[in-house]
C-alpha positions in Angstrom: -4.0 56.7 21.5 -0.3 57.3 22.4 1.2 59.5 25.0 2.7 62.9 24.0 6.6 63.2 23.9 8.2 62.9 27.3 9.5 66.5 27.2 8.3 69.3 25.0 10.5 71.9 23.3 10.7 75.2 25.3 10.1 78.2 23.0 12.3 81.3 23.4 11.6 83.7 26.3 10.4 87.2 25.5 12.4 90.4 25.7 11.5 94.0 25.6 10.4 95.2 22.2 9.0 91.8 21.1 5.8 91.6 19.1 3.0 89.5 20.5 -0.5 88.8 19.1 -3.8 88.5 20.9 -6.5 86.2 19.5 -9.7 84.6 20.6 -10.0 80.9 19.9 -13.1 80.6 22.1 -15.4 83.3 23.4 -15.5 87.0 22.4 -13.5 89.4 24.5 -15.2 92.2 26.5 -13.9 95.4 25.0 -13.1 97.1 28.3 -11.4 94.1 29.8 -9.4 93.7 26.6 -8.4 97.4 26.7 -7.1 97.0 30.3 -5.3 93.8 29.5 -3.6 95.3 26.4 -2.4 98.1 28.6 -0.7 95.7 30.8 1.0 93.9 27.9 2.2 97.2 26.5 3.5 98.2 30.0 5.8 95.2 29.6 7.3 96.9 26.5 5.6 94.5 24.1 4.3 95.5 20.7 0.7 94.1 20.6 -1.3 93.0 17.5 -4.9 92.3 18.1 -6.4 89.8 15.6 -9.5 90.9 13.6 -12.2 88.7 15.3 -11.3 89.0 19.0 -14.5 91.0 19.9 -16.8 89.5 17.2 -19.8 87.5 18.3 -21.2 84.4 16.6 -24.0 82.3 17.9 -23.9 84.4 21.0 -20.9 82.7 22.5 -18.1 82.5 19.9 -15.6 85.1 18.7 -16.5 84.7 15.1 -17.1 81.6 13.1 -14.8 78.6 13.5 -12.9 79.4 10.4 -12.4 83.0 11.4 -11.1 82.0 14.8 -8.8 79.4 13.3 -7.5 81.8 10.7 -6.8 84.4 13.4 -4.7 82.0 15.3 -3.1 80.6 12.2 -2.0 84.0 10.9 -0.8 85.1 14.3 1.3 82.0 14.7 2.8 82.1 11.2 3.7 85.8 11.5 7.5 85.8 11.7 7.5 88.9 13.8 5.2 87.4 16.5 7.0 85.8 19.4 4.0 84.8 21.5 0.3 84.4 21.1 -2.0 85.3 24.0 -5.5 83.9 24.0 -7.8 86.8 25.0 -10.1 84.7 27.2 -11.7 81.2 27.5 -15.4 80.5 27.4 -16.1 77.9 24.8 -15.1 77.1 21.2 -11.4 76.0 21.0 -12.4 72.4 20.2 -14.6 73.6 17.4 -11.7 75.2 15.5 -8.6 73.1 16.5 -8.9 70.7 13.5 -9.1 73.6 11.1 -5.6 74.7 11.8 -2.8 73.7 9.3 -0.5 72.0 11.7 2.3 71.6 9.1 2.4 75.4 8.6 2.2 75.9 12.4 5.2 73.7 12.9 7.1 75.5 10.1 6.6 78.8 11.9 9.0 77.6 14.6 8.6 77.5 18.4 6.6 80.4 20.0 4.8 80.9 23.3 1.1 80.0 23.6 -0.6 81.6 26.6 -4.1 80.7 27.8 -6.2 78.6 30.2 -9.7 77.3 30.8 -11.1 76.4 27.4 -7.6 76.8 25.9 -6.9 73.4 27.6 -7.9 71.9 24.2 -5.2 73.8 22.4 -2.6 73.0 25.0 -3.2 69.3 24.3 -3.1 69.8 20.6 0.1 71.9 20.7 1.8 69.2 22.9 0.7 66.4 20.6 1.2 68.1 17.2 4.0 70.6 17.8 5.7 69.1 20.8 5.9 72.6 22.4 5.9 73.8 26.0 2.8 76.0 26.5 1.7 78.3 29.3 -1.5 77.5 31.2 -1.8 81.1 32.3 -4.1 84.1 32.9 -5.5 85.8 29.8 -5.5 89.6 29.0 -9.3 90.0 28.6 -10.0 88.7 32.1 -10.4 90.7 35.3 -7.7 88.8 37.2 -5.1 89.8 34.6 -5.3 93.4 35.6 -6.6 93.2 39.2 -4.1 90.7 40.7 -0.6 92.0 40.8 0.7 88.6 41.8 -1.0 87.0 38.8 0.4 89.4 36.3 3.9 89.5 37.9 4.2 85.7 37.9 3.4 85.5 34.2 5.8 88.4 33.4 8.6 86.6 35.2 7.9 83.3 33.5 7.9 85.1 30.1 10.9 87.3 30.5 13.1 85.7 33.2 12.1 82.0 33.2 15.3 80.8 34.7 14.3 82.4 38.0 11.1 80.3 38.2 12.2 77.2 40.1 9.1 76.1 41.8 5.3 76.5 42.1 3.5 76.7 45.5 1.1 73.8 46.4 0.3 74.8 50.0 -2.6 72.6 51.1 -2.2 69.2 52.7 -2.1 66.5 50.0 -4.8 64.0 49.5 -2.2 61.3 49.0 1.5 61.6 49.9 4.4 60.5 47.7 7.0 61.6 45.2 6.9 61.6 41.4 8.6 63.1 38.4 7.2 63.8 35.0 6.2 66.6 32.6 3.4 69.0 33.7 0.2 68.5 31.8 -3.5 69.0 32.0 -5.7 72.0 32.8 -9.4 72.3 33.0 -10.9 69.0 34.0 -14.1 69.2 31.9 -12.1 70.1 28.8 -9.8 67.2 29.4 -12.8 64.9 29.7 -14.4 66.2 26.5 -11.1 65.8 24.7 -11.2 62.0 25.2 -11.4 60.3 21.8 -10.6 63.4 19.8 -7.2 62.1 18.6 -5.2 64.4 20.8 -3.6 63.2 24.1 -4.9 65.3 26.9 -3.1 63.2 29.5 0.4 62.0 28.4 1.9 58.9 30.0 3.8 59.5 33.2 2.8 63.2 33.6 2.2 65.3 36.6 -1.5 66.1 35.9 -2.8 69.5 36.8 -6.6 69.6 37.3 -8.7 72.7 37.9 -12.4 73.6 37.4 -15.1 76.3 37.8 -18.8 76.1 38.4 -19.2 72.4 38.5 -21.2 71.1 41.5 -19.8 68.1 43.3 -21.9 65.6 41.5 -20.8 67.0 38.2 -17.2 66.9 39.3 -17.8 63.2 40.1 -19.1 62.7 36.5 -16.2 64.5 34.9 -13.6 62.5 36.9 -15.5 59.2 36.3 -15.4 59.9 32.6 -11.6 60.5 32.8 -11.3 57.3 34.7 -13.4 55.2 32.3 -11.5 56.6 29.4 -8.3 55.5 31.0 -6.8 59.0 31.1 -6.3 59.5 34.8 -4.5 56.2 35.0 -1.7 57.6 32.8 -0.7 60.2 35.4 2.3 59.6 37.7 0.8 62.2 40.1 -2.1 64.6 40.3 -1.8 68.3 41.3 -5.1 70.0 42.2 -5.6 73.6 41.4 -8.5 75.8 42.2 -12.0 74.4 42.1 -13.9 77.7 42.0 -17.6 77.9 42.7 -17.8 74.1 42.8 -19.6 73.9 46.1 -18.5 73.6 49.8 -14.8 72.9 49.9 -15.2 69.8 52.1 -17.7 68.3 49.6 -15.4 69.0 46.7 -12.4 67.5 48.6 -14.4 64.4 49.4 -15.4 63.8 45.7 -11.8 64.4 44.6 -10.5 62.0 47.3 -13.1 59.4 46.4 -12.4 59.5 42.6 -8.6 59.8 42.8 -7.7 57.5 45.7 -7.8 54.4 43.5 -5.0 55.7 41.3 -2.5 55.0 44.1 -0.3 58.0 43.1 0.6 61.2 44.9 -2.2 63.8 44.9 -1.2 67.3 45.9 -3.7 70.2 46.5 -3.8 74.0 46.5 -1.9 75.1 43.4 -3.2 78.6 42.8 -4.0 78.0 39.1 -7.3 78.0 37.2 -10.1 80.4 38.0 -9.3 81.7 41.5 -8.4 85.2 42.7 -4.7 84.5 42.0 -3.8 82.6 38.9 -0.2 81.5 38.6 1.2 80.4 35.3 2.0 76.7 34.8 4.5 75.7 32.1 2.9 72.6 30.5 5.4 70.2 29.0 8.1 71.2 31.5 9.6 68.3 33.6 9.0 68.7 37.3 9.3 66.8 40.6 6.4 66.6 43.0 6.9 65.8 46.7 3.4 65.5 48.0 2.9 65.8 51.8 -0.2 65.5 54.0 1.4 67.9 56.5 -0.1 71.3 57.0 2.7 73.0 55.0 1.6 71.2 51.8 3.7 69.9 49.0 6.8 70.9 47.0 6.7 71.2 43.2 10.1 71.8 41.6 10.7 72.6 38.0 13.6 70.5 36.6 14.2 72.7 33.6 13.8 76.3 32.7 10.2 76.7 31.3 11.4 78.8 28.3 14.6 78.9 26.4 16.6 82.0 27.3 19.6 81.8 25.0 21.3 84.7 26.8 18.3 87.0 26.7 18.3 89.6 29.4 15.2 89.7 31.7 13.4 93.0 31.9 11.9 94.5 35.1 8.1 94.1 35.4 6.4 97.4 34.7 2.9 96.3 35.8 
């Protein structure tokens, strides 16, 4: 297994009037949440295409069969009018369909923006490995936080339409280990990264700033996930670790103790408190973008600075956020 390219290609930023597609590579979207999320996207002056199987159910937890979900994503990505593909929600299922995609045709379609998080972590790794693209670990339209947290939606809007203005991301809690490191942002959901080990994709590229977040995993299960990542040699690739939200994972002090125990041996900076993942505020993280982390154990937390615009602007004018 080899590391992904040092820096991914930034796709073009969006502008008013662009067409975007919404697809569901994992679980089916709730119709009401999807309706609300589409309203937000349209308020950004985007034309929205919803792929056919977004609300379908298969086996009780998948948005259609593997081939249907893969075809939806494939067709959305290949559509020359589509500038970005939003994953409707997470859940489970991206790993089941990722190898059904025709990656040569995906590459020929040119750089576009992929937006998603949680289970979409598997796609982020595949897009980095196979398309060498910057992708956005970001909130998804068929989730409650997308419409109920103005800060969440505004941050994604800014990153999509005015990426040059996004210079840093907040990491406000005291670090687990101080230090300074540079590398591309990578990672996402910890359990998805662990289950991607041995799949052929590289969930943790060499020298990256590794973002980790999780939901609903008790401390002993977090221990197991991190131990798997350690035994697979994946955590050892990171130049630093940035901890996002660990939502509903147990008492914070117990979670922090497990994280400290499992990550201390890496001897790299470990920052904490990035509001990304499954929390009440979910900021967008441009994976593949080079960044600098200055991790501090002081009460003010750490500084995470982006060293390049997350998306390519090419003179595009930013639009005001209408959400």
